[in-house]
C-alpha positions in Angstrom: -5.6 1.2 10.6 -6.2 4.0 13.2 -7.1 6.4 10.3 -9.6 4.0 8.8 -11.3 3.4 12.2 -11.7 7.2 12.5 -13.2 7.4 9.0 -15.5 4.5 9.7 -16.6 5.9 13.1 -17.4 9.3 11.5 -19.4 7.7 8.7 -21.4 5.7 11.3 -21.9 8.9 13.4 -23.2 10.7 10.3 -25.5 7.9 9.4 -26.9 7.8 13.0 -27.3 11.5 13.0 -29.3 11.4 9.8 -31.4 8.4 11.0 -32.3 9.7 14.5 -33.1 13.3 13.5 -36.2 14.6 11.7 -36.2 14.8 7.9 -34.8 11.3 7.3 -34.2 10.8 3.6 -31.5 9.3 1.3 -30.2 12.9 0.6 -30.0 13.7 4.3 -28.1 10.4 5.0 -25.6 11.2 2.3 -25.3 14.8 3.5 -24.7 13.9 7.1 -22.2 11.2 6.3 -20.4 13.6 4.0 -20.4 16.5 6.5 -19.1 14.2 9.3 -16.3 12.9 7.2 -15.4 16.4 5.9 -15.6 18.1 9.3 -14.3 15.3 11.4 -11.6 13.7 9.3 -10.6 16.2 6.7 -11.3 19.0 9.2 -10.4 18.3 12.8 -8.1 15.4 12.3 -6.2 17.0 9.4 -6.0 20.3 11.4 -4.1 18.3 14.0 -1.8 17.0 11.3 -1.3 20.6 10.1 -0.4 21.8 13.5 2.1 18.9 13.8 3.6 19.7 10.4 4.1 23.4 11.5 5.5 22.6 15.0 7.5 19.4 14.2 7.9 19.2 10.4 10.6 16.6 10.5 8.4 14.1 12.4 5.7 14.5 9.8 8.2 14.3 6.9 9.7 11.0 8.2 6.7 9.3 9.7 3.9 10.4 7.4 5.1 11.9 4.1 8.1 9.5 3.8 10.5 12.3 2.8 13.8 13.3 4.3 13.7 15.6 7.3 14.8 19.2 7.0 12.5 20.1 4.1 10.8 23.5 4.6 8.0 22.3 2.2 6.6 20.3 5.2 6.0 23.6 7.0 4.2 25.0 4.0 2.2 21.8 3.7 1.3 22.2 7.4 -0.2 25.7 6.7 -2.0 24.2 3.6 -3.5 21.5 5.8 -4.6 24.2 8.3 -6.4 26.1 5.6 -8.0 23.1 4.0 -9.1 21.7 7.3 -10.8 25.0 8.3 -12.8 25.0 5.0 -13.9 21.4 5.8 -14.9 22.3 9.4 -17.1 25.1 7.9 -19.3 22.4 6.4 -20.9 22.1 9.8 -22.6 25.4 9.2 -22.4 25.9 5.4 -24.1 23.3 3.1 -25.5 23.3 -0.4 -23.1 24.2 -3.1 -20.4 25.1 -0.5 -19.8 21.3 -0.1 -18.4 21.2 -3.6 -15.2 23.1 -2.5 -14.0 20.7 0.2 -15.0 17.6 -1.7 -13.0 18.7 -4.8 -10.0 19.8 -2.7 -9.8 16.7 -0.5 -10.6 14.2 -3.3 -7.8 15.6 -5.4 -5.5 15.6 -2.4 -6.2 12.0 -1.3 -5.9 10.8 -4.9 -2.6 12.6 -5.2 -1.4 11.3 -1.8 -2.1 7.8 -3.1 -0.1 8.4 -6.2 2.7 10.1 -4.3 3.1 7.2 -1.8 3.2 4.7 -4.7 5.9 6.8 -6.5 7.8 7.1 -3.2 7.6 3.4 -2.5 8.9 2.6 -6.0 11.6 5.3 -5.8 12.8 3.8 -2.5 13.1 0.3 -4.1 9.9 -1.3 -2.8 8.1 -3.6 -5.1 4.6 -2.4 -6.0 2.8 -5.6 -5.2 -0.9 -5.8 -5.3 -0.8 -5.8 -1.4 1.2 -2.6 -1.4 -1.1 -0.9 -3.9 -4.3 -2.1 -2.1 -2.9 -1.0 1.3 -2.0 2.5 -0.1 -5.4 2.8 -1.8 -7.3 1.8 1.4 -5.2 4.2 3.6 -5.4 7.2 1.2 -7.4 6.8 -2.1 -10.5 5.2 -0.6 -11.5 8.4 1.2 -11.4 10.3 -2.2 -13.8 7.7 -3.6 -16.1 7.9 -0.5 -16.2 11.7 -0.7 -17.1 11.6 -4.4 -19.7 8.9 -4.0 -21.4 10.6 -1.0 -21.5 14.0 -2.8 -22.8 12.3 -5.9 -25.6 10.6 -3.9 -26.4 13.9 -2.1 -26.8 15.9 -5.3 -28.6 13.1 -7.0 -31.2 12.7 -4.3 -31.4 16.4 -3.6 -32.1 17.2 -7.2 -34.7 14.3 -7.3 -36.5 15.9 -4.4 -36.5 19.3 -6.2 -37.8 17.7 -9.4 -40.5 15.8 -7.4 -41.6 19.0 -5.7 -42.1 20.7 -9.1 -44.0 17.8 -10.6 
């Protein structure tokens, strides 16, 4: 639940930023919400997870990834998180087509994390009830959907603005 509150807070902060600064438009709203989610959640928050995976990979393995401790892949995953999160933080300064990179990366990651958790649950003998599937989707897959929807809205409204300027 903590992760969803962070996501919701960042979406709200992005919406407020777009609303209270000059140049208010649907494209700006989508862009600010997307940048806040990428920089804040996929960036800063996942950077902290990456540091934890490098410093204490067994804790991350057991408590987050649901895999046995002692697996060096968790350290590799930590460095991967560090790199991915830095790319996401860069969205604070780099916009336009640059946003495609972190959206694609993190959307695939979060969709894969959803799938991996469901496979792990099933492998560990847990029944895949609708409650388990929904809980896993809300905790992992929903962010992929939000990233894709916001980026789609951004590019839709941005291209509409460009078409209207030409007309």
